[in-house]
C-alpha positions in Angstrom: -19.5 29.7 -7.4 -17.2 32.0 -9.4 -16.5 33.6 -6.5 -15.3 30.4 -4.4 -13.4 29.3 -7.3 -11.5 32.4 -6.9 -11.0 32.4 -3.3 -9.9 28.8 -3.4 -8.0 28.6 -6.3 -4.4 27.1 -6.3 -1.6 26.7 -9.1 -2.1 22.9 -9.3 -4.9 20.8 -8.5 -3.2 18.6 -6.0 -2.0 21.8 -3.9 -5.6 22.6 -3.4 -6.4 19.2 -1.4 -2.9 19.2 0.5 -3.5 22.9 1.7 -7.3 21.9 3.0 -5.4 18.9 4.9 -3.1 21.5 6.4 -5.8 23.6 7.3 -7.5 21.0 8.8 -4.4 19.5 11.0 -4.2 23.2 12.4 -7.7 23.5 13.0 -7.9 20.1 14.8 -4.6 20.0 16.8 -3.9 23.7 17.2 -0.5 23.5 15.6 1.3 23.7 12.5 2.1 20.5 10.9 5.2 21.9 9.5 6.0 23.0 13.3 5.4 19.7 14.6 7.5 17.5 11.8 10.4 20.1 12.0 12.2 18.4 14.9 12.7 15.2 12.7 13.8 16.5 9.7 17.8 15.9 11.1 16.4 12.2 12.2 14.4 10.9 9.4 13.9 11.2 5.5 10.6 11.6 3.6 10.9 7.8 2.6 11.2 6.7 5.9 8.4 8.6 7.2 6.1 7.3 4.4 7.2 3.7 5.4 6.4 4.2 9.2 2.9 5.3 8.3 2.9 2.8 5.6 3.4 0.0 7.7 -0.1 -0.5 9.2 -2.0 2.7 7.3 -5.1 0.2 7.0 -5.6 -0.2 10.6 -6.0 3.5 11.1 -8.0 4.9 8.0 -10.8 4.0 5.6 -12.7 5.4 3.1 -16.0 6.8 4.4 -19.0 5.2 2.4 -19.3 6.6 -0.9 -16.1 8.5 -1.2 -13.3 7.0 -3.4 -10.6 8.8 -1.4 -9.7 9.7 2.4 -11.2 13.1 3.6 -9.1 15.8 4.6 -10.1 15.3 8.6 -8.9 11.7 8.0 -5.2 12.6 6.4 -4.9 15.2 9.3 -5.5 12.4 11.8 -3.0 10.0 9.9 -0.3 12.7 9.8 -0.5 13.2 13.8 -0.6 9.5 14.0 3.0 9.8 12.1 4.0 12.4 14.3 3.2 10.4 17.5 4.7 7.3 16.1 7.9 9.5 15.2 8.2 10.8 19.1 7.9 7.4 20.1 10.4 6.1 18.1 13.1 8.7 18.8 11.8 9.5 22.4 10.9 12.8 21.9 8.4 14.6 24.4 
C-alpha cells in the first residue's frame, strides 16, 4: 500500500482526481483535453464553458449505484460532451 501511495501522491487532494480524469480522457479519446480545448481559449471563458455544460448535465450523467460522486470515466465523458457542444456552437470541425 505504501508503494501505491508514493506512486500516486499529489500535492493537493483534489489534484489526484483531476489527474485521473485527464488520464482517462486521454485513454478514451486518444487526445489530451488541453489540446482539444485550446482552440476555444480565445472564444469562451471558463465561466461560459461551465454554463454550457451545466445547462443539462443531469441528462448526460448520473451517479453509479453506491457511489456519491461521478467516476473518472463519467467526468471524462462530460468533458468530451463539452468539447462537442463547443465545436457545434462555434462551427469548428
